[in-house]
Biopython code that builds the backbone (N, CA, C, O; Angstrom):
import numpy as np
from Bio.PDB.StructureBuilder import StructureBuilder

atoms = [
    (1, "MET", "N", (32.563, 174.883, -74.721)),
    (1, "MET", "CA", (33.599, 173.888, -74.605)),
    (1, "MET", "C", (34.668, 174.168, -75.657)),
    (1, "MET", "O", (34.359, 174.273, -76.844)),
    (2, "GLU", "N", (35.930, 174.291, -75.225)),
    (2, "GLU", "CA", (37.033, 174.530, -76.143)),
    (2, "GLU", "C", (37.540, 173.217, -76.717)),
    (2, "GLU", "O", (37.605, 172.196, -76.033)),
    (3, "GLN", "N", (37.891, 173.275, -77.973)),
    (3, "GLN", "CA", (38.439, 172.095, -78.626)),
    (3, "GLN", "C", (39.957, 172.174, -78.556)),
    (3, "GLN", "O", (40.548, 173.195, -78.908)),
    (4, "VAL", "N", (40.580, 171.107, -78.106)),
    (4, "VAL", "CA", (42.030, 171.050, -78.028)),
    (4, "VAL", "C", (42.559, 170.396, -79.293)),
    (4, "VAL", "O", (42.116, 169.318, -79.688)),
    (5, "ILE", "N", (43.508, 171.064, -79.915)),
    (5, "ILE", "CA", (44.111, 170.527, -81.124)),
    (5, "ILE", "C", (45.460, 169.934, -80.748)),
    (5, "ILE", "O", (46.354, 170.623, -80.257)),
    (6, "GLU", "N", (45.576, 168.653, -80.990)),
    (6, "GLU", "CA", (46.819, 167.951, -80.682)),
    (6, "GLU", "C", (47.851, 168.231, -81.770)),
    (6, "GLU", "O", (47.511, 168.274, -82.952)),
    (7, "PRO", "N", (49.118, 168.423, -81.375)),
    (7, "PRO", "CA", (50.154, 168.596, -82.398)),
    (7, "PRO", "C", (50.329, 167.309, -83.206)),
    (7, "PRO", "O", (50.244, 166.202, -82.674)),
    (8, "VAL", "N", (50.571, 167.482, -84.480)),
    (8, "VAL", "CA", (50.752, 166.344, -85.377)),
    (8, "VAL", "C", (52.237, 166.234, -85.700)),
    (8, "VAL", "O", (52.876, 167.211, -86.092)),
    (9, "GLU", "N", (52.772, 165.040, -85.530)),
    (9, "GLU", "CA", (54.176, 164.835, -85.850)),
    (9, "GLU", "C", (54.314, 164.599, -87.348)),
    (9, "GLU", "O", (53.628, 163.755, -87.925)),
    (10, "ILE", "N", (55.201, 165.351, -87.960)),
    (10, "ILE", "CA", (55.431, 165.275, -89.400)),
    (10, "ILE", "C", (56.762, 164.573, -89.641)),
    (10, "ILE", "O", (57.772, 164.920, -89.028)),
    (11, "ASP", "N", (56.762, 163.591, -90.528)),
    (11, "ASP", "CA", (57.996, 162.900, -90.904)),
    (11, "ASP", "C", (58.589, 163.642, -92.097)),
    (11, "ASP", "O", (58.388, 163.258, -93.249)),
    (12, "LEU", "N", (59.322, 164.708, -91.798)),
    (12, "LEU", "CA", (59.859, 165.568, -92.842)),
    (12, "LEU", "C", (60.787, 164.831, -93.810)),
    (12, "LEU", "O", (60.670, 165.042, -95.017)),
    (13, "PRO", "N", (61.696, 163.983, -93.344)),
    (13, "PRO", "CA", (62.537, 163.242, -94.299)),
    (13, "PRO", "C", (61.723, 162.382, -95.270)),
    (13, "PRO", "O", (62.086, 162.269, -96.441)),
    (14, "ALA", "N", (60.643, 161.782, -94.808)),
    (14, "ALA", "CA", (59.796, 160.975, -95.688)),
    (14, "ALA", "C", (59.078, 161.862, -96.698)),
    (14, "ALA", "O", (58.943, 161.487, -97.862)),
    (15, "LEU", "N", (58.615, 163.035, -96.267)),
    (15, "LEU", "CA", (57.973, 163.975, -97.188)),
    (15, "LEU", "C", (58.951, 164.427, -98.266)),
    (15, "LEU", "O", (58.592, 164.538, -99.438)),
    (16, "ILE", "N", (60.189, 164.685, -97.857)),
    (16, "ILE", "CA", (61.220, 165.114, -98.800)),
    (16, "ILE", "C", (61.499, 164.012, -99.818)),
    (16, "ILE", "O", (61.625, 164.280, -101.013)),
    (17, "LYS", "N", (61.594, 162.791, -99.346)),
    (17, "LYS", "CA", (61.861, 161.665, -100.239)),
    (17, "LYS", "C", (60.751, 161.520, -101.287)),
    (17, "LYS", "O", (61.030, 161.320, -102.469)),
    (18, "ARG", "N", (59.489, 161.624, -100.842)),
    (18, "ARG", "CA", (58.364, 161.514, -101.772)),
    (18, "ARG", "C", (58.338, 162.677, -102.770)),
    (18, "ARG", "O", (58.043, 162.491, -103.951)),
    (19, "LYS", "N", (58.654, 163.882, -102.272)),
    (19, "LYS", "CA", (58.640, 165.058, -103.147)),
    (19, "LYS", "C", (59.751, 164.960, -104.185)),
    (19, "LYS", "O", (59.552, 165.350, -105.336)),
    (20, "LYS", "N", (60.922, 164.443, -103.797)),
    (20, "LYS", "CA", (62.013, 164.244, -104.761)),
    (20, "LYS", "C", (61.577, 163.284, -105.866)),
    (20, "LYS", "O", (61.817, 163.535, -107.047)),
    (21, "GLN", "N", (60.940, 162.190, -105.477)),
    (21, "GLN", "CA", (60.490, 161.208, -106.456)),
    (21, "GLN", "C", (59.448, 161.821, -107.383)),
    (21, "GLN", "O", (59.471, 161.589, -108.592)),
    (22, "GLU", "N", (58.542, 162.600, -106.817)),
    (22, "GLU", "CA", (57.524, 163.265, -107.628)),
    (22, "GLU", "C", (58.175, 164.209, -108.631)),
    (22, "GLU", "O", (57.767, 164.258, -109.792)),
    (23, "MET", "N", (59.184, 164.958, -108.193)),
    (23, "MET", "CA", (59.862, 165.892, -109.078)),
    (23, "MET", "C", (60.581, 165.155, -110.212)),
    (23, "MET", "O", (60.549, 165.597, -111.360)),
    (24, "ILE", "N", (61.215, 164.053, -109.895)),
    (24, "ILE", "CA", (61.893, 163.252, -110.921)),
    (24, "ILE", "C", (60.886, 162.770, -111.961)),
    (24, "ILE", "O", (61.123, 162.869, -113.165)),
    (25, "GLU", "N", (59.766, 162.251, -111.481)),
    (25, "GLU", "CA", (58.740, 161.746, -112.394)),
    (25, "GLU", "C", (58.180, 162.862, -113.272)),
    (25, "GLU", "O", (57.980, 162.667, -114.471)),
    (26, "LEU", "N", (57.929, 164.018, -112.687)),
    (26, "LEU", "CA", (57.426, 165.153, -113.465)),
    (26, "LEU", "C", (58.460, 165.608, -114.486)),
    (26, "LEU", "O", (58.114, 165.909, -115.629)),
    (27, "GLY", "N", (59.727, 165.660, -114.081)),
    (27, "GLY", "CA", (60.782, 166.074, -114.988)),
    (27, "GLY", "C", (60.915, 165.138, -116.172)),
    (27, "GLY", "O", (61.109, 165.580, -117.305)),
    (28, "LEU", "N", (60.808, 163.837, -115.908)),
    (28, "LEU", "CA", (60.902, 162.862, -116.989)),
    (28, "LEU", "C", (59.689, 162.933, -117.927)),
    (28, "LEU", "O", (59.823, 162.774, -119.140)),
    (29, "ALA", "N", (58.519, 163.172, -117.354)),
    (29, "ALA", "CA", (57.288, 163.185, -118.144)),
    (29, "ALA", "C", (57.098, 164.493, -118.913)),
    (29, "ALA", "O", (56.654, 164.477, -120.061)),
    (30, "TYR", "N", (57.433, 165.628, -118.286)),
    (30, "TYR", "CA", (57.092, 166.922, -118.868)),
    (30, "TYR", "C", (58.288, 167.819, -119.176)),
    (30, "TYR", "O", (58.139, 168.835, -119.855)),
    (31, "GLY", "N", (59.464, 167.456, -118.689)),
    (31, "GLY", "CA", (60.648, 168.295, -118.881)),
    (31, "GLY", "C", (60.921, 169.145, -117.657)),
    (31, "GLY", "O", (60.033, 169.406, -116.846)),
    (32, "LEU", "N", (62.161, 169.567, -117.541)),
    (32, "LEU", "CA", (62.583, 170.302, -116.346)),
    (32, "LEU", "C", (62.045, 171.725, -116.285)),
    (32, "LEU", "O", (61.918, 172.286, -115.197)),
    (33, "ALA", "N", (61.729, 172.315, -117.421)),
    (33, "ALA", "CA", (61.243, 173.698, -117.443)),
    (33, "ALA", "C", (59.724, 173.798, -117.363)),
    (33, "ALA", "O", (59.181, 174.902, -117.334)),
    (34, "ASN", "N", (59.038, 172.670, -117.329)),
    (34, "ASN", "CA", (57.577, 172.678, -117.256)),
    (34, "ASN", "C", (57.127, 173.283, -115.925)),
    (34, "ASN", "O", (57.737, 173.009, -114.892)),
    (35, "PRO", "N", (56.076, 174.097, -115.933)),
    (35, "PRO", "CA", (55.601, 174.720, -114.691)),
    (35, "PRO", "C", (55.297, 173.719, -113.566)),
    (35, "PRO", "O", (55.508, 174.027, -112.393)),
    (36, "ARG", "N", (54.806, 172.530, -113.916)),
    (36, "ARG", "CA", (54.520, 171.526, -112.881)),
    (36, "ARG", "C", (55.804, 171.074, -112.201)),
    (36, "ARG", "O", (55.848, 170.917, -110.981)),
    (37, "THR", "N", (56.845, 170.867, -112.993)),
    (37, "THR", "CA", (58.126, 170.428, -112.448)),
    (37, "THR", "C", (58.751, 171.536, -111.605)),
    (37, "THR", "O", (59.278, 171.282, -110.522)),
    (38, "VAL", "N", (58.687, 172.755, -112.109)),
    (38, "VAL", "CA", (59.258, 173.900, -111.388)),
    (38, "VAL", "C", (58.542, 174.104, -110.054)),
    (38, "VAL", "O", (59.187, 174.353, -109.035)),
    (39, "GLU", "N", (57.228, 174.001, -110.058)),
    (39, "GLU", "CA", (56.458, 174.169, -108.820)),
    (39, "GLU", "C", (56.825, 173.075, -107.807)),
    (39, "GLU", "O", (56.984, 173.348, -106.618)),
    (40, "CYS", "N", (56.955, 171.859, -108.288)),
    (40, "CYS", "CA", (57.334, 170.752, -107.415)),
    (40, "CYS", "C", (58.731, 170.986, -106.843)),
    (40, "CYS", "O", (58.976, 170.713, -105.668)),
    (41, "SER", "N", (59.643, 171.487, -107.668)),
    (41, "SER", "CA", (60.998, 171.796, -107.221)),
    (41, "SER", "C", (60.982, 172.860, -106.124)),
    (41, "SER", "O", (61.729, 172.763, -105.150)),
    (42, "GLN", "N", (60.140, 173.862, -106.283)),
    (42, "GLN", "CA", (60.013, 174.908, -105.266)),
    (42, "GLN", "C", (59.446, 174.350, -103.964)),
    (42, "GLN", "O", (59.867, 174.747, -102.877)),
    (43, "GLN", "N", (58.493, 173.431, -104.076)),
    (43, "GLN", "CA", (57.944, 172.788, -102.887)),
    (43, "GLN", "C", (59.023, 171.963, -102.177)),
    (43, "GLN", "O", (59.100, 171.950, -100.948)),
    (44, "LEU", "N", (59.848, 171.281, -102.962)),
    (44, "LEU", "CA", (60.950, 170.516, -102.393)),
    (44, "LEU", "C", (61.938, 171.447, -101.691)),
    (44, "LEU", "O", (62.394, 171.150, -100.587)),
    (45, "ASP", "N", (62.265, 172.562, -102.324)),
    (45, "ASP", "CA", (63.158, 173.547, -101.693)),
    (45, "ASP", "C", (62.610, 173.996, -100.346)),
    (45, "ASP", "O", (63.355, 174.118, -99.374)),
    (46, "ASN", "N", (61.304, 174.242, -100.295)),
    (46, "ASN", "CA", (60.670, 174.667, -99.051)),
    (46, "ASN", "C", (60.817, 173.594, -97.967)),
    (46, "ASN", "O", (61.143, 173.907, -96.822)),
    (47, "LEU", "N", (60.579, 172.343, -98.326)),
    (47, "LEU", "CA", (60.719, 171.251, -97.366)),
    (47, "LEU", "C", (62.164, 171.123, -96.876)),
    (47, "LEU", "O", (62.403, 170.908, -95.688)),
    (48, "LEU", "N", (63.120, 171.256, -97.792)),
    (48, "LEU", "CA", (64.530, 171.170, -97.411)),
    (48, "LEU", "C", (64.917, 172.318, -96.479)),
    (48, "LEU", "O", (65.676, 172.120, -95.530)),
    (49, "ASN", "N", (64.397, 173.513, -96.748)),
    (49, "ASN", "CA", (64.653, 174.658, -95.867)),
    (49, "ASN", "C", (64.076, 174.405, -94.480)),
    (49, "ASN", "O", (64.702, 174.727, -93.471)),
    (50, "GLN", "N", (62.884, 173.827, -94.439)),
    (50, "GLN", "CA", (62.266, 173.526, -93.150)),
    (50, "GLN", "C", (63.114, 172.532, -92.368)),
    (50, "GLN", "O", (63.284, 172.671, -91.156)),
    (51, "LEU", "N", (63.640, 171.537, -93.059)),
    (51, "LEU", "CA", (64.479, 170.534, -92.401)),
    (51, "LEU", "C", (65.747, 171.192, -91.871)),
    (51, "LEU", "O", (66.172, 170.914, -90.750)),
    (52, "GLN", "N", (66.350, 172.063, -92.674)),
    (52, "GLN", "CA", (67.593, 172.721, -92.278)),
    (52, "GLN", "C", (67.373, 173.640, -91.072)),
    (52, "GLN", "O", (68.229, 173.734, -90.192)),
    (53, "HIS", "N", (66.236, 174.305, -91.040)),
    (53, "HIS", "CA", (65.959, 175.252, -89.966)),
    (53, "HIS", "C", (65.202, 174.633, -88.796)),
    (53, "HIS", "O", (64.946, 175.299, -87.793)),
    (54, "GLY", "N", (64.849, 173.367, -88.929)),
    (54, "GLY", "CA", (64.218, 172.654, -87.828)),
    (54, "GLY", "C", (62.803, 173.062, -87.506)),
    (54, "GLY", "O", (62.369, 172.935, -86.361)),
    (55, "LYS", "N", (62.073, 173.549, -88.490)),
    (55, "LYS", "CA", (60.679, 173.907, -88.234)),
    (55, "LYS", "C", (59.838, 173.673, -89.455)),
    (55, "LYS", "O", (60.343, 173.564, -90.572)),
    (56, "LEU", "N", (58.535, 173.597, -89.227)),
    (56, "LEU", "CA", (57.586, 173.373, -90.302)),
    (56, "LEU", "C", (56.812, 174.664, -90.531)),
    (56, "LEU", "O", (56.223, 175.206, -89.596)),
    (57, "TYR", "N", (56.807, 175.161, -91.764)),
    (57, "TYR", "CA", (56.091, 176.412, -92.091)),
    (57, "TYR", "C", (54.691, 176.084, -92.544)),
    (57, "TYR", "O", (53.919, 176.987, -92.867)),
]
sb = StructureBuilder()
sb.init_structure("model")
sb.init_model(0)
sb.init_chain("A")
sb.init_seg("    ")
for serial, (resi, resn, name, xyz) in enumerate(atoms, 1):
    if name == "N":
        sb.init_residue(resn, " ", resi, " ")
    sb.init_atom(name, np.array(xyz, "f"), 0.0, 1.0, " ", f" {name:<3s}", serial, name[0])
structure = sb.get_structure()
């Protein structure tokens, strides 16, 4: 028996909003050059690119 995987709808704008808030909080707590903040910023960039290109990677 094959299992069917249903597509999951992703609310990309909501993910972006949460990631922005997370980045702000990390920047305030640890500084903008901290690896945690930089990694979060890169994740945000990825989400923004996905939104611009209309696909989820």
